[in-house]
Backbone bond lengths (Angstrom), bond angles and torsions (degrees), N, CA, C in turn:
res aa  C-N    CA-C-N  psi(-1)  N-CA   C-N-CA  omega(-1)  CA-C   N-CA-C  phi
1 M - - - 1.461 - - 1.531 109.10 -
2 T 1.294 114.68 146.89 1.464 119.48 176.54 1.516 109.69 -87.97
3 Q 1.307 115.14 169.06 1.469 119.41 179.07 1.522 111.30 -61.65
4 G 1.316 116.61 -37.67 1.459 120.26 178.93 1.516 112.38 -62.59
5 Q 1.319 116.25 -37.43 1.464 119.65 178.91 1.530 110.96 -69.11
6 Y 1.318 116.69 -36.59 1.469 119.76 176.18 1.533 110.74 -64.40
7 V 1.311 116.70 -41.31 1.467 120.40 178.59 1.523 109.98 -64.59
8 A 1.328 117.08 -43.47 1.463 120.81 178.56 1.522 110.89 -62.54
9 A 1.330 117.22 -40.97 1.463 120.97 178.21 1.523 110.76 -64.80
10 A 1.331 116.94 -40.86 1.465 120.21 178.93 1.525 110.63 -63.34
11 Y 1.334 117.04 -43.28 1.462 119.95 177.13 1.524 110.90 -63.40
12 G 1.310 117.28 -38.27 1.463 120.91 178.27 1.514 111.97 -62.55
13 V 1.332 116.18 -45.03 1.467 120.39 178.60 1.531 109.85 -63.22
14 F 1.320 116.60 -43.53 1.460 120.63 178.91 1.526 110.92 -60.33
15 L 1.323 117.44 -42.71 1.459 121.48 179.82 1.527 111.25 -63.19
16 V 1.312 117.01 -41.91 1.469 120.91 178.70 1.523 110.51 -63.19
17 V 1.324 116.96 -42.03 1.470 120.81 179.51 1.526 110.44 -64.21
18 V 1.324 117.70 -43.50 1.465 121.05 -179.92 1.527 110.20 -64.88
19 L 1.324 117.63 -43.61 1.465 120.31 179.17 1.532 111.42 -63.66
20 A 1.323 117.65 -39.04 1.461 120.57 177.26 1.527 110.41 -64.16
21 Y 1.324 116.99 -42.04 1.462 120.99 178.59 1.528 110.79 -61.60
22 V 1.320 116.98 -44.80 1.464 121.23 179.79 1.527 110.11 -63.68
23 A 1.314 117.59 -40.74 1.466 120.63 178.97 1.525 111.16 -63.99
24 I 1.322 117.87 -40.54 1.466 121.34 179.04 1.529 110.22 -65.05
25 I 1.320 117.02 -44.42 1.467 120.58 179.67 1.528 110.43 -64.34
26 A 1.338 117.47 -40.21 1.468 120.77 178.85 1.526 110.80 -63.71
27 A 1.318 117.55 -40.35 1.462 121.25 178.25 1.525 110.87 -64.56
28 K 1.316 116.88 -41.90 1.473 120.05 178.20 1.522 110.80 -64.98
29 L 1.321 116.86 -40.25 1.456 120.55 179.28 1.526 110.83 -64.39
30 A 1.318 117.30 -42.07 1.465 120.58 178.26 1.526 110.91 -62.80
31 R 1.339 116.53 -40.75 1.467 119.93 178.63 1.522 110.72 -64.67
32 L 1.324 117.41 -41.77 1.464 120.63 179.11 1.529 111.11 -64.79
33 E 1.332 117.12 -38.29 1.466 119.87 178.27 1.526 110.89 -64.14
34 R 1.347 117.01 -41.58 1.468 119.96 177.71 1.524 110.80 -62.68
35 Q 1.333 116.68 -43.12 1.454 120.18 179.60 1.526 111.12 -64.94
36 L 1.315 117.29 -39.38 1.458 120.68 178.74 1.523 110.89 -64.32
37 L 1.327 117.31 -42.89 1.467 119.78 177.92 1.524 111.17 -63.08
38 E 1.324 116.08 -38.38 1.464 119.41 177.75 1.532 110.67 -64.11
39 L 1.316 117.52 -41.82 1.463 120.22 178.17 1.528 111.43 -64.90
40 V 1.317 116.92 -39.67 1.466 120.45 178.49 1.518 110.00 -63.10
41 E 1.336 116.65 -42.24 1.474 119.66 178.10 1.521 111.13 -63.33
42 L 1.323 116.69 -42.47 1.460 120.21 -179.23 1.528 111.40 -64.86
43 T 1.304 117.37 -41.70 1.459 119.34 179.96 1.515 111.71 -72.51
44 G 1.304 117.87 -26.23 1.468 120.92 178.24 1.508 112.16 -73.08
45 R 1.310 117.57 -26.38 1.473 121.82 -178.79 1.524 112.93 -81.98
46 R 1.325 117.00 -20.10 1.464 120.25 -175.33 1.525 110.29 -72.89
47 P 1.321 116.88 135.59 1.467 118.18 173.88 1.523 111.24 -69.76
48 S 1.319 116.92 138.03 1.457 118.99 -179.04 1.505 111.98 -116.18
């Protein structure tokens, strides 16, 4: 492999890692939003 191919491979690996990180954070955010909506519904049903 040439040096350019090593650099391209390194950038590719970095891109995959960043995309995986973003996907994990997006999944956690979606889960938190669902939980928040559930809590809002539960508190809205309680008599005050």
